[in-house]
C-alpha positions as CSV (number, residue, x, y, z in Angstrom):
1,M,-66.7,-59.9,-70.6
2,S,-64.2,-62.2,-69.1
3,M,-62.0,-61.3,-66.1
4,K,-59.0,-61.7,-68.3
5,R,-60.4,-59.0,-70.5
6,L,-61.1,-56.6,-67.7
7,F,-57.5,-56.6,-66.4
8,R,-55.7,-56.8,-69.7
9,N,-55.1,-53.1,-70.0
10,V,-54.1,-52.6,-66.4
11,A,-50.3,-52.3,-65.9
12,P,-49.0,-54.6,-63.3
13,H,-47.5,-53.0,-60.1
14,P,-43.7,-52.9,-60.1
15,P,-41.9,-54.8,-57.4
16,A,-41.5,-52.9,-54.2
17,G,-38.4,-50.7,-54.0
18,T,-37.6,-50.7,-57.7
19,T,-38.7,-47.1,-58.3
20,I,-39.2,-43.9,-56.2
21,S,-41.8,-41.3,-56.8
22,P,-40.6,-37.8,-57.7
23,N,-42.0,-36.3,-54.4
24,R,-40.2,-38.8,-52.3
25,R,-37.1,-38.3,-54.4
26,R,-37.2,-34.5,-53.8
27,L,-37.7,-35.1,-50.1
28,L,-34.8,-37.4,-49.9
29,F,-32.6,-35.0,-51.8
30,I,-33.5,-32.2,-49.4
31,L,-32.7,-34.3,-46.3
32,V,-29.4,-35.3,-47.8
33,A,-28.6,-31.7,-48.6
34,L,-29.6,-30.6,-45.1
35,F,-27.4,-33.3,-43.6
36,I,-24.5,-32.3,-45.8
37,A,-25.0,-28.7,-45.0
38,F,-25.3,-29.4,-41.3
39,F,-22.3,-31.6,-41.3
40,S,-20.4,-28.9,-43.3
41,W,-21.5,-26.3,-40.8
42,I,-20.3,-28.4,-37.9
43,V,-16.9,-28.9,-39.7
44,Y,-16.8,-25.1,-40.2
45,L,-17.5,-24.5,-36.6
46,S,-14.9,-26.9,-35.4
47,F,-12.2,-24.7,-36.9
48,S,-13.0,-22.0,-34.3
49,L,-13.1,-24.5,-31.4
50,P,-10.2,-25.1,-29.1
51,S,-7.5,-27.4,-30.4
52,F,-6.5,-30.6,-28.7
53,D,-3.4,-28.9,-27.3
54,Q,-5.6,-26.2,-25.8
55,L,-7.8,-28.8,-24.2
56,E,-4.8,-30.7,-22.9
57,N,-3.1,-27.7,-21.4
58,Y,-5.5,-26.2,-18.8
59,N,-3.7,-23.2,-17.4
60,P,-6.2,-21.0,-15.5
61,E,-5.5,-17.4,-14.6
62,L,-4.7,-17.2,-10.9
63,A,-4.5,-14.2,-8.7
64,T,-1.1,-13.1,-7.4
65,K,-1.0,-12.9,-3.6
66,V,1.0,-10.3,-1.7
67,F,2.1,-11.2,1.9
68,S,3.4,-9.1,4.7
69,A,6.6,-9.9,6.7
70,D,4.3,-11.3,9.5
71,G,2.5,-13.6,7.1
72,V,-0.7,-11.7,6.4
73,L,-2.3,-11.6,3.0
74,I,-2.3,-7.9,2.3
75,K,-3.2,-7.6,-1.4
76,E,-4.2,-9.6,-4.5
77,F,-3.4,-8.6,-8.1
78,F,-5.7,-10.2,-10.7
79,T,-7.8,-9.9,-13.8
80,E,-9.8,-12.8,-12.3
81,R,-9.6,-13.3,-8.5
82,R,-8.9,-17.0,-8.4
83,F,-7.0,-19.3,-5.9
84,Y,-6.4,-22.9,-7.0
85,V,-7.4,-25.6,-4.5
86,P,-7.2,-29.3,-5.6
87,L,-10.5,-31.2,-5.6
88,A,-9.2,-33.5,-2.9
89,E,-9.0,-30.5,-0.6
90,I,-12.5,-29.2,-1.3
91,P,-15.0,-30.4,1.2
92,E,-17.5,-33.0,-0.1
93,P,-20.6,-31.0,0.8
94,M,-19.4,-28.2,-1.4
95,V,-19.0,-30.6,-4.4
96,K,-22.4,-32.1,-3.7
97,A,-24.1,-28.7,-3.4
98,V,-22.8,-27.8,-6.9
99,L,-23.9,-31.1,-8.4
100,A,-27.3,-30.9,-6.8
101,I,-28.2,-27.5,-8.2
102,E,-26.3,-27.5,-11.5
103,D,-26.0,-31.1,-12.8
104,H,-27.2,-34.0,-10.6
105,R,-26.7,-36.5,-13.5
106,F,-23.1,-35.3,-14.0
107,Y,-21.6,-38.8,-13.6
108,S,-24.1,-40.5,-16.0
109,H,-23.9,-38.2,-19.1
110,W,-21.1,-37.8,-21.7
111,G,-20.9,-34.0,-21.7
112,I,-24.4,-33.1,-23.0
113,A,-27.9,-34.1,-22.0
114,P,-30.1,-34.1,-25.2
115,L,-33.4,-34.7,-23.4
116,R,-32.7,-31.9,-21.0
117,F,-31.8,-29.6,-23.9
118,L,-35.0,-30.4,-25.8
119,R,-37.1,-29.9,-22.8
120,A,-35.5,-26.5,-22.1
121,A,-35.8,-25.5,-25.7
122,L,-39.5,-26.4,-25.8
123,S,-40.1,-24.4,-22.7
124,D,-38.4,-21.4,-24.2
125,I,-40.4,-21.7,-27.4
126,L,-43.7,-21.9,-25.5
127,T,-42.9,-18.9,-23.2
128,M,-41.2,-16.9,-26.1
129,S,-38.2,-16.4,-23.8
130,R,-34.8,-17.7,-22.9
131,Q,-35.3,-18.6,-19.3
132,Q,-34.5,-22.3,-19.0
133,G,-31.0,-23.5,-18.5
134,A,-30.1,-26.6,-20.4
135,S,-26.3,-26.7,-20.0
136,T,-24.6,-29.5,-18.2
137,L,-21.8,-28.8,-15.8
138,T,-19.3,-29.7,-18.5
139,Q,-21.0,-27.3,-21.0
140,Q,-20.9,-24.5,-18.5
141,L,-17.1,-25.1,-18.1
142,A,-16.6,-25.3,-21.8
143,R,-18.4,-21.9,-22.2
144,R,-16.4,-20.3,-19.5
145,L,-13.1,-21.6,-20.7
146,Y,-13.3,-21.2,-24.4
147,L,-16.4,-19.4,-25.6
148,S,-18.4,-16.2,-25.2
149,P,-21.5,-15.8,-23.1
150,E,-23.7,-14.8,-26.1
151,K,-27.0,-16.7,-26.4
152,T,-27.1,-17.9,-29.9
153,I,-27.6,-21.3,-31.6
154,T,-24.1,-21.2,-33.0
155,R,-22.5,-20.7,-29.6
156,K,-24.7,-23.4,-28.2
157,I,-23.6,-25.9,-30.8
158,K,-20.0,-25.0,-30.2
159,E,-20.5,-25.4,-26.5
160,M,-22.0,-28.9,-26.9
161,I,-19.1,-30.0,-29.2
162,T,-16.5,-28.6,-26.8
163,A,-18.2,-30.3,-23.8
164,V,-18.0,-33.7,-25.6
165,Q,-14.3,-33.0,-26.3
166,L,-13.7,-32.1,-22.7
167,E,-15.3,-35.4,-21.5
168,R,-13.1,-37.3,-23.9
169,T,-9.9,-35.5,-22.7
170,Y,-10.5,-35.4,-18.9
171,T,-11.9,-37.6,-16.2
172,K,-15.0,-36.6,-14.4
173,R,-13.0,-35.7,-11.3
174,E,-10.7,-33.5,-13.4
175,I,-13.6,-31.7,-14.9
176,L,-15.1,-31.1,-11.4
177,D,-11.7,-29.8,-10.3
178,M,-11.6,-27.3,-13.1
179,Y,-15.2,-26.3,-12.6
180,L,-14.8,-25.6,-8.9
181,N,-11.7,-23.6,-9.5
182,H,-12.6,-21.7,-12.6
183,M,-16.3,-20.7,-12.4
184,S,-17.4,-17.5,-10.6
185,F,-19.1,-18.3,-7.3
186,A,-19.1,-14.7,-6.0
187,H,-19.3,-11.3,-7.7
188,G,-15.7,-10.5,-8.7
189,S,-14.2,-13.8,-7.5
190,Y,-13.5,-17.1,-9.3
191,G,-13.3,-20.5,-7.8
192,V,-14.8,-21.6,-4.5
193,D,-11.8,-20.7,-2.4
194,A,-11.6,-17.1,-3.6
195,A,-15.3,-16.8,-3.2
196,S,-15.3,-18.1,0.4
197,Q,-12.5,-15.8,1.4
198,L,-14.3,-12.8,-0.1
199,M,-17.7,-13.7,1.3
200,F,-16.9,-15.3,4.7
201,G,-13.3,-14.3,5.4
202,K,-12.1,-17.9,5.5
203,K,-10.8,-20.7,3.3
204,I,-13.3,-23.1,1.7
205,Q,-12.2,-25.9,4.1
206,N,-13.5,-24.0,7.0
207,C,-17.0,-23.2,5.7
208,T,-20.2,-24.7,6.9
209,L,-23.1,-26.4,5.0
210,D,-25.2,-23.2,4.7
211,E,-22.2,-21.4,3.3
212,F,-21.5,-24.2,0.8
213,A,-25.1,-23.9,-0.4
214,L,-24.9,-20.1,-0.7
215,L,-21.8,-20.3,-2.8
216,A,-23.2,-23.1,-5.0
217,G,-26.4,-21.1,-5.6
218,M,-24.5,-18.0,-6.6
219,A,-22.7,-19.7,-9.5
220,Q,-25.9,-19.2,-11.6
221,R,-25.8,-15.4,-11.5
222,P,-23.2,-14.0,-9.1
223,A,-24.0,-10.3,-9.4
224,Y,-27.8,-10.8,-9.3
225,L,-27.5,-13.0,-6.2
226,N,-24.9,-10.9,-4.4
227,P,-25.9,-11.4,-0.7
228,Y,-24.3,-8.0,0.3
229,R,-26.9,-6.2,-1.9
230,Y,-29.7,-8.7,-2.4
231,A,-29.8,-10.8,0.8
232,D,-33.4,-12.0,0.2
233,R,-32.5,-13.4,-3.3
234,A,-29.4,-15.1,-2.0
235,L,-31.2,-16.8,0.9
236,K,-34.0,-17.9,-1.4
237,R,-31.4,-19.5,-3.8
238,R,-29.6,-21.1,-0.8
239,T,-32.8,-22.8,0.3
240,M,-33.3,-24.1,-3.3
241,V,-29.8,-25.6,-3.2
242,L,-30.5,-27.2,0.2
243,N,-33.8,-28.6,-1.1
244,R,-32.0,-30.2,-4.1
245,M,-29.4,-31.7,-1.8
246,L,-32.1,-33.2,0.4
247,D,-33.9,-34.6,-2.7
248,E,-30.7,-36.2,-3.9
249,H,-30.1,-37.6,-0.4
250,Y,-26.9,-35.7,0.0
251,I,-27.9,-34.4,3.4
252,T,-30.2,-35.5,6.2
253,R,-33.4,-33.7,7.2
254,A,-31.7,-32.5,10.4
255,Q,-28.8,-31.1,8.4
256,Y,-31.3,-29.4,6.1
257,Q,-33.2,-27.8,8.9
258,Q,-30.0,-26.5,10.6
259,A,-28.7,-25.0,7.3
260,V,-32.0,-23.5,6.2
261,N,-32.3,-21.7,9.6
262,A,-28.7,-20.5,9.7
263,E,-28.2,-16.8,9.9
264,L,-26.5,-15.1,7.0
265,K,-23.0,-14.1,8.2
266,L,-20.8,-12.3,5.8
267,A,-17.3,-10.9,6.1
268,P,-17.3,-7.1,6.7
269,N,-15.9,-4.4,4.5
270,Y,-16.8,-6.2,1.2
271,E,-16.8,-2.9,-0.8
272,R,-13.2,-2.1,0.4
273,K,-11.6,-5.6,0.1
274,D,-9.9,-4.7,-3.1
275,L,-7.9,-2.0,-1.3
276,G,-6.3,-4.6,0.9
277,I,-3.9,-3.5,3.7
278,A,-1.6,-0.6,3.3
279,P,-2.9,0.4,-0.2
280,Y,-0.2,3.0,-0.8
281,F,2.5,0.4,-0.2
282,T,0.9,-2.3,-2.3
283,E,0.3,0.1,-5.2
284,T,3.9,1.1,-5.1
285,I,5.1,-2.5,-5.4
286,R,2.5,-3.2,-8.1
287,Q,4.0,-0.5,-10.3
288,E,7.5,-1.8,-9.7
289,L,6.6,-5.5,-10.4
290,Q,4.5,-4.7,-13.5
291,R,7.5,-3.2,-15.1
292,Q,9.4,-6.4,-14.4
293,Y,6.7,-9.1,-15.1
294,G,4.2,-7.4,-17.3
295,W,0.6,-8.8,-17.3
296,D,1.8,-12.1,-15.8
297,L,1.6,-10.2,-12.5
298,Y,-2.2,-10.4,-12.7
299,K,-2.7,-13.9,-13.9
300,A,0.3,-16.1,-13.1
301,G,-0.6,-16.8,-9.5
302,M,2.7,-15.5,-8.1
303,Q,3.5,-15.2,-4.4
304,I,5.0,-11.8,-3.4
305,Y,6.7,-11.6,0.0
306,T,7.2,-8.1,1.3
307,T,8.9,-6.2,4.1
308,L,5.7,-4.6,5.4
309,D,4.6,-5.5,9.0
310,T,0.8,-5.3,9.4
311,R,1.3,-4.7,13.2
312,V,3.4,-1.6,12.5
313,Q,1.1,-0.5,9.7
314,A,-1.9,-0.7,12.2
315,C,0.0,1.5,14.7
316,A,0.6,4.1,11.9
317,E,-3.0,4.1,10.7
318,R,-4.3,4.5,14.3
319,A,-2.0,7.4,15.0
320,V,-3.0,9.2,11.8
321,A,-6.7,8.6,12.4
322,A,-6.4,9.9,15.9
323,F,-4.6,13.2,15.1
324,L,-5.0,14.2,11.5
325,P,-8.6,15.5,12.1
326,H,-7.1,17.9,14.7
327,D,-4.7,19.2,12.0
328,Q,-7.6,19.5,9.6
329,E,-9.7,21.5,12.0
330,I,-6.8,24.0,12.7
331,S,-6.3,24.3,9.0
332,N,-10.0,24.9,8.4
333,R,-9.9,27.6,11.1
334,A,-7.1,29.4,9.3
335,H,-8.8,29.3,5.9
336,R,-12.4,30.0,7.0
337,N,-12.3,33.5,5.6
338,R,-13.6,35.4,2.7
339,D,-10.6,35.4,0.4
340,D,-9.8,31.7,0.8
341,L,-13.4,30.5,0.5
342,Q,-14.1,32.6,-2.5
343,K,-11.2,30.9,-4.2
344,L,-12.0,27.4,-3.0
345,A,-15.8,27.1,-3.0
346,P,-17.3,25.7,-6.2
347,K,-19.2,28.2,-8.3
348,E,-22.4,26.2,-8.1
349,M,-22.2,26.2,-4.3
350,I,-21.7,30.0,-4.2
351,E,-24.7,30.5,-6.5
352,K,-26.8,28.2,-4.4
353,Y,-26.0,29.5,-0.9
354,G,-24.2,32.8,-1.4
355,L,-20.7,33.5,-0.2
356,E,-21.8,35.2,3.0
357,K,-23.7,32.1,4.2
358,I,-20.8,29.8,3.4
359,I,-18.4,32.0,5.3
360,Y,-20.6,32.2,8.5
361,T,-21.9,28.6,8.4
362,K,-19.2,26.4,9.8
363,A,-20.7,23.2,8.3
364,L,-20.7,24.7,4.8
365,A,-17.3,26.2,5.1
366,D,-15.8,23.0,6.4
367,S,-17.4,21.0,3.7
368,V,-15.5,23.1,1.2
369,L,-12.2,23.1,3.1
370,N,-12.3,19.4,3.9
371,N,-12.4,18.8,0.2
372,K,-10.5,21.6,-1.4
373,A,-8.0,22.2,1.4
374,A,-7.6,18.7,2.6
375,V,-4.6,18.2,5.0
376,Q,-2.5,15.4,3.6
377,V,0.0,13.1,5.4
378,S,3.0,10.9,4.7
379,V,4.1,8.3,7.2
380,L,7.1,6.0,6.7
381,V,8.5,3.4,9.1
382,L,11.9,1.9,8.2
383,D,14.3,-0.6,9.8
384,P,17.6,1.3,9.4
385,R,19.6,-2.0,9.7
386,N,18.3,-3.6,6.5
387,G,16.2,-0.9,4.8
388,H,12.9,-2.8,5.2
389,I,9.8,-0.6,4.8
390,L,7.7,-1.6,7.8
391,A,4.8,0.8,7.2
392,M,3.7,3.4,4.6
393,I,0.9,5.9,4.4
394,G,0.9,8.1,1.4
395,G,-2.1,10.2,2.0
396,R,-5.2,10.6,4.1
397,D,-7.4,8.4,2.0
398,F,-6.4,6.1,-0.9
399,T,-9.9,6.1,-2.4
400,E,-9.7,9.9,-2.7
401,S,-6.2,10.1,-4.1
402,K,-3.8,7.4,-5.4
403,Y,-0.9,10.0,-5.3
404,N,1.7,8.5,-2.9
405,R,3.2,11.5,-1.1
406,S,5.7,9.2,0.7
407,V,7.6,8.3,-2.5
408,Q,6.3,10.8,-5.2
409,A,6.0,14.1,-3.5
410,I,8.9,16.6,-3.4
411,R,8.4,19.0,-0.4
412,Q,10.6,21.5,1.4
413,P,12.1,19.8,4.4
414,G,12.7,22.9,6.5
415,S,14.7,22.2,9.6
416,V,14.7,18.4,9.1
417,F,17.4,19.1,6.6
418,K,19.7,20.8,9.2
419,P,21.2,17.5,10.4
420,I,22.7,17.1,6.9
421,V,24.3,20.6,7.3
422,Y,25.5,19.7,10.8
423,T,26.9,16.4,9.5
424,A,29.0,18.2,7.0
425,A,30.3,20.4,9.8
426,V,31.0,17.5,12.3
427,D,32.7,15.4,9.7
428,N,35.1,18.2,9.0
429,G,36.1,18.8,12.6
430,Y,33.5,21.2,14.0
431,M,32.5,19.5,17.2
432,P,29.2,20.0,19.1
433,C,30.8,22.7,21.3
434,Y,31.9,24.8,18.3
435,E,30.2,28.2,18.6
436,K,28.5,30.5,16.1
437,L,26.9,33.9,16.7
438,N,23.2,33.7,17.0
439,Q,22.9,37.1,15.2
440,P,21.2,38.3,12.0
441,I,23.0,38.1,8.8
442,V,22.4,39.5,5.3
443,V,23.3,37.4,2.3
444,Q,23.6,39.0,-1.2
445,Q,22.3,36.5,-3.7
446,S,23.3,36.0,-7.3
447,D,20.1,37.5,-8.6
448,G,20.7,40.8,-6.7
449,S,18.2,40.1,-3.9
450,R,19.1,39.9,-0.3
451,W,18.4,37.0,2.0
452,T,17.9,37.8,5.6
453,P,17.0,34.7,7.6
454,A,15.6,34.8,11.1
455,N,14.9,32.4,13.9
456,Y,11.3,31.0,14.1
457,D,10.6,33.1,17.2
458,N,12.7,36.1,15.9
459,S,15.0,35.7,18.8
460,I,18.7,36.6,18.7
461,G,21.6,35.9,21.1
462,G,25.3,35.6,21.5
463,K,27.7,32.8,20.9
464,T,25.8,29.5,20.6
465,T,27.2,26.0,20.3
466,L,26.2,23.7,17.5
467,R,24.5,21.4,20.0
468,E,22.4,24.2,21.3
469,G,21.7,25.6,17.8
470,L,20.4,22.2,16.7
471,R,18.5,21.6,19.9
472,R,16.6,24.9,19.5
473,S,16.6,24.7,15.7
474,L,18.1,28.1,15.4
475,N,18.1,29.3,11.8
476,L,20.8,31.9,12.3
477,V,23.3,29.4,13.6
478,S,22.7,27.1,10.6
479,A,22.9,30.0,8.2
480,R,26.2,31.2,9.6
481,L,27.6,27.7,9.6
482,V,26.9,27.4,5.9
483,Q,28.1,30.9,5.1
484,E,31.3,30.7,7.1
485,D,32.3,27.1,7.6
486,V,30.7,24.5,5.3
487,P,29.8,25.9,1.9
488,P,26.6,25.0,0.1
489,R,28.4,22.7,-2.4
490,Q,29.8,20.7,0.5
491,V,26.3,20.4,2.0
492,V,25.0,19.1,-1.4
493,H,27.8,16.6,-1.5
494,Y,26.9,15.2,1.9
495,A,23.2,15.2,1.0
496,R,23.9,13.1,-2.1
497,S,26.0,10.7,0.0
498,L,23.1,10.2,2.4
499,G,20.8,9.2,-0.5
500,I,19.1,12.5,-1.5
501,T,18.5,12.4,-5.3
502,T,16.2,15.4,-5.9
503,P,17.6,18.6,-7.4
504,L,19.5,20.7,-4.7
505,D,20.5,24.3,-5.2
506,A,23.9,25.0,-3.8
507,V,22.9,28.3,-2.2
508,D,23.1,29.6,1.4
509,A,19.4,29.0,1.9
510,I,20.1,25.3,1.8
511,A,21.0,25.7,5.5
512,L,17.3,26.0,6.2
513,G,16.1,23.2,3.9
514,S,14.9,25.5,1.1
515,T,15.0,22.8,-1.7
516,G,12.6,19.9,-2.0
517,V,13.2,16.3,-0.9
518,K,11.2,13.1,-1.1
519,P,10.0,11.8,2.3
520,I,11.3,8.3,1.5
521,E,14.8,9.7,0.9
522,I,15.1,12.0,3.9
523,T,13.8,9.2,6.2
524,S,16.4,6.8,4.8
525,A,19.1,9.5,5.4
526,F,18.2,9.7,9.1
527,G,18.6,5.9,9.1
528,V,22.3,6.4,8.4
529,F,22.7,8.0,11.8
530,A,20.9,5.1,13.5
531,N,22.9,2.5,11.5
532,R,26.4,3.8,12.3
533,G,27.0,5.6,9.1
534,V,25.8,2.9,6.7
535,L,23.1,3.8,4.2
536,V,20.7,1.0,3.3
537,S,18.4,1.6,0.4
538,P,14.7,1.2,1.2
539,L,13.4,-2.3,0.4
540,S,9.8,-3.4,-0.1
541,V,9.9,-6.8,-1.8
542,L,11.9,-9.7,-0.5
543,R,11.0,-12.6,-2.7
544,V,8.8,-13.6,-5.7
545,E,7.7,-17.1,-6.3
546,D,5.7,-18.7,-9.1
547,R,2.4,-20.6,-8.5
548,F,4.4,-23.8,-7.9
549,G,6.7,-22.2,-5.3
550,N,9.8,-21.8,-7.5
551,V,11.7,-18.7,-6.6
552,L,11.7,-16.2,-9.4
553,N,13.5,-13.4,-7.7
554,T,15.0,-12.4,-4.3
555,A,16.2,-9.1,-3.0
556,A,18.9,-8.4,-0.5
557,P,19.6,-5.1,1.3
558,Q,21.8,-2.7,-0.7
559,S,24.1,-1.0,1.7
560,R,27.2,1.2,1.7
561,G,29.1,3.2,4.2
562,V,28.7,6.9,3.7
563,L,29.8,8.4,7.0
564,R,32.5,7.7,9.5
565,E,31.0,5.8,12.4
566,E,32.2,8.6,14.8
567,T,30.4,11.3,12.8
568,A,27.2,9.3,12.8
569,Y,27.3,8.8,16.5
570,I,28.0,12.4,17.3
571,M,25.0,13.4,15.2
572,V,22.9,10.8,17.1
573,D,24.0,12.4,20.3
574,M,23.2,15.9,19.2
575,L,19.8,14.8,17.9
576,R,19.0,13.1,21.2
577,S,19.3,16.5,22.8
578,V,16.6,17.6,20.3
579,A,14.3,14.8,21.2
580,Q,14.8,15.0,25.0
581,E,15.3,18.7,25.7
582,G,14.7,20.6,22.5
583,T,11.9,21.1,19.9
584,G,11.1,17.4,20.1
585,S,10.9,17.2,23.9
586,A,7.1,16.6,23.8
587,S,8.0,13.0,22.9
588,V,9.1,12.6,26.5
589,S,7.0,15.1,28.4
590,Q,3.7,14.5,26.6
591,F,4.0,11.0,25.2
592,N,6.3,9.4,27.8
593,F,8.6,7.9,25.1
594,R,11.7,7.2,27.2
595,R,13.7,4.8,25.1
596,P,17.0,6.0,23.7
597,A,15.9,8.0,20.7
598,A,16.8,10.9,18.6
599,G,14.8,13.2,16.4
600,K,14.3,16.4,14.5
601,T,11.4,18.7,13.8
602,G,10.9,20.7,10.7
603,T,8.7,23.6,9.7
604,T,8.7,25.6,6.4
605,N,7.7,29.2,5.9
606,D,4.2,30.1,7.1
607,C,3.8,26.6,8.4
608,T,3.2,25.1,5.0
609,D,5.0,21.9,5.8
610,A,5.4,20.2,9.2
611,W,7.8,17.3,9.8
612,Y,9.0,15.2,12.6
613,I,11.5,12.3,12.1
614,T,12.6,10.2,15.1
615,F,14.6,7.0,15.4
616,T,16.1,4.3,17.6
617,P,18.7,1.8,16.6
618,Q,15.8,-0.5,15.4
619,M,13.4,1.9,13.7
620,V,13.1,5.2,11.9
621,V,9.7,6.9,11.7
622,S,8.9,10.1,9.7
623,T,5.7,12.1,9.4
624,W,5.0,14.9,7.0
625,V,1.8,17.0,7.2
626,G,0.7,19.6,4.7
627,H,-1.5,20.5,1.7
628,D,-0.9,19.3,-1.8
629,D,-1.2,23.0,-2.8
630,P,1.9,24.7,-1.2
631,A,0.0,28.0,-1.4
632,L,-2.1,26.8,1.6
633,N,-0.7,26.7,5.1
634,L,-1.6,24.5,8.0
635,G,-2.5,27.4,10.3
636,P,-0.7,29.5,13.0
637,K,1.8,27.7,15.1
638,Q,1.4,24.4,13.2
639,T,5.1,23.6,13.5
640,G,6.6,20.1,13.3
641,S,6.3,19.9,17.1
642,N,2.6,20.6,17.0
643,A,1.3,19.1,13.8
644,A,3.6,16.1,13.0
645,L,5.2,15.0,16.3
646,P,1.9,13.8,17.8
647,I,1.6,11.4,14.9
648,T,5.2,10.2,14.8
649,V,5.9,9.5,18.4
650,P,2.8,7.2,19.1
651,I,3.8,5.2,16.0
652,I,7.3,4.5,17.1
653,K,6.4,4.0,20.7
654,N,3.5,1.6,20.0
655,S,5.3,-0.2,17.2
656,L,8.4,-1.0,19.3
657,D,6.1,-2.2,22.1
658,T,3.9,-4.3,19.8
659,L,6.8,-6.0,18.3
660,N,8.3,-6.6,21.7
661,L,11.6,-5.2,20.7
662,P,14.1,-4.8,23.6
663,V,15.3,-1.4,24.7
664,V,18.6,-0.9,22.9
665,D,21.0,2.1,23.2
666,F,23.1,3.5,20.4
667,V,26.6,2.0,20.3
668,R,29.4,4.5,20.9
669,P,32.5,3.8,18.7
670,A,35.9,3.8,20.2
671,G,36.8,7.0,18.3
672,V,34.3,9.1,20.3
673,V,35.2,10.1,23.8
674,N,33.8,12.5,26.5
675,V,36.1,15.4,27.4
676,S,35.7,17.9,30.2
677,I,35.9,21.4,28.9
678,C,35.4,24.9,30.3
679,N,31.9,26.0,29.7
680,E,33.1,29.5,28.8
681,S,36.2,28.9,26.6
682,K,35.2,25.4,25.3
683,M,38.9,24.5,25.8
684,L,40.2,21.8,28.1
685,V,39.0,22.5,31.6
686,G,41.6,24.0,33.9
687,K,42.1,23.8,37.6
688,Y,40.5,27.2,38.1
689,C,37.6,27.0,35.6
690,P,34.4,27.9,37.5
691,E,32.2,25.6,35.4
692,A,33.2,22.4,33.6
693,V,30.9,20.5,31.2
694,S,31.3,17.2,29.5
695,E,31.1,17.1,25.7
696,I,31.8,14.4,23.2
697,F,34.6,14.6,20.6
698,D,35.9,12.7,17.7
699,T,39.3,11.7,18.8
700,R,40.7,13.2,15.6
701,Y,39.6,16.6,16.8
702,L,40.3,16.7,20.6
703,P,41.0,20.1,22.2
704,Q,44.7,20.5,22.7
705,E,44.9,23.6,24.9
706,E,43.8,24.3,28.4
707,C,41.4,27.1,29.1
708,P,43.2,30.4,28.6
709,I,40.6,32.4,30.5
710,H,40.7,31.0,34.0
711,K,44.3,31.0,35.2
712,N,46.1,30.5,38.5
713,P,45.1,33.4,40.8
714,R,48.7,34.0,41.9
715,S,49.9,34.3,38.3
716,M,47.0,36.7,37.7
717,I,48.3,38.8,40.7
718,R,51.8,38.8,39.3
719,D,50.5,39.8,35.9
720,Y,48.5,42.6,37.5
721,R,51.6,43.9,39.5
722,G,53.8,43.5,36.4
723,R,51.4,45.9,34.6
724,G,51.9,48.5,37.4
725,G,49.2,47.5,39.7
726,K,49.7,48.3,43.4
727,K,46.6,47.0,45.1
728,K,46.6,43.4,46.2
729,I,43.8,41.3,44.9
730,K,42.3,38.6,47.2
731,Y,40.5,35.5,46.0
């Protein structure tokens, strides 16, 4: 058989590429379909990615800073605690530390690192876990800016696409700037500057290499690497960062050794940093500003400039810390009895220990009373000239209770309300020498009951001047003054003029401060006396600026004249008698406070509330001490003099000294003069009056007649003989 025969029936091979086998055709179809599906998926995902405008307009949430009048940062309001610092102002070692540990090829990739991603993915597959990080620095920023933290393939693809878009939109330095200001470098703080201030108590520019390395390492897992709680973890991570910096030749071997061996030094009070300084004050302004600015207050990076002075606030806090435990101990002593402990002790505690053991075990009883019968406090320091709130304490512990007793509580003022009663009298011509009987009275009230006030010490006496009645805080003199000379409605009118807005009952008991007031308002009312009759509304915020320094709002003192200057000065003079010789005299004798100052104590029934308010021309300080539950008292003899004055006087004395304010006296107006009067008749002193005293008078109400009691002895003889007398009287 010929060769031609052998191959005749064999079909010749078609030319290469002219036909495709069915299997290859199916494979090609699958690949094309997968590509189209993948491409469609990518297009679908792109709809949920940030738009070009979003990428172009980077506007991070920045914390709002609150500053005191003396330039101290006292509080931050934020959803994310972040302070922006330009990249040019961030130290180079901080930048290199981040690059070394997070993305040392940052300047050579275009947003993603495919080989790094594949290597991490393979490791995760082999270990059946998700341990290896494969994100570039740009990917991390994309995730933090626009995406969720979930670990899914979909999110990862979105992250990579967004990272590429970021690289196309911004320069490398701009991306670094955003990363260093946006990422979390400490638990609860965002950006390197906020983290350094939280961790080390200083700005990022003042940190050292070991601190840069610690912050850079914490960016991976801020909570897990928190050095306050997990110091070993944080130090191990710091060493890893320093090793990477050494490998990349960012630091020398000597710098490495010094940083590795550096002691971990952290700022104190990490757990209480969110409270800031003067938390009752800052919480009050937060509520006011939120009503005005809404949620921008927490993310717009505003600058709030306030009236508070941290030096005065420190004086107030020291005084409260020094004396309030003493008030608490006396209160505990008064309530360490069966009836009170049975009401206050938790049921579980009684079941565990038994009531008898709680009563007779001081530690157990005090643990109940310190919690259930806590002595609270309000302290306010105002500048009467402009209304600036210099210090505020609204309770014994802000972490226990956010209730601000300085501005929210309404408490009976007791005798600190009496100056308002006396103001009504003085302004209507009743001068300090005007006399009232210090004798009991009975007042029939509208409900049919009888009101029978008494002095604190149950004393009684004869005719008593207004000055003496105020100096000794005599209830009977005040009660008679309201009953006979200045009716309750008139007292209410003057209280309103002095800034009291709480409901006031126009009844005779108003003479003793029977209706409630807010501490902030009664303190401001005393400022009227110090400020020559001008009421200045309390002011807390001076200026608000946006993140760029543009002024959004300013506040000026709101003032109005409410008293004649003469009336205000006469009240000051009478209240100086209280502070120097009366119920407030401990300010001089015990605390050696010898500046020109006036003041008034206040105590309510059963020593439920204790007050002391004192002032100079430059400062008004008030203290209230009591329980939130008015059914509880402070203990026997816990008057304003004993429970509140020992807090108030150290505050004003130390504050004036700390601020180096000069000694200034109250300015007497031309319409107030001293007049010599007879101490018995209170009329102009005559030639034969045995005792003359000097008293101040409003020139509108000067005494016009000479003493009618002590006359010329000769005329007295003639009078005697004219009446039939025969015996000559010798003088």
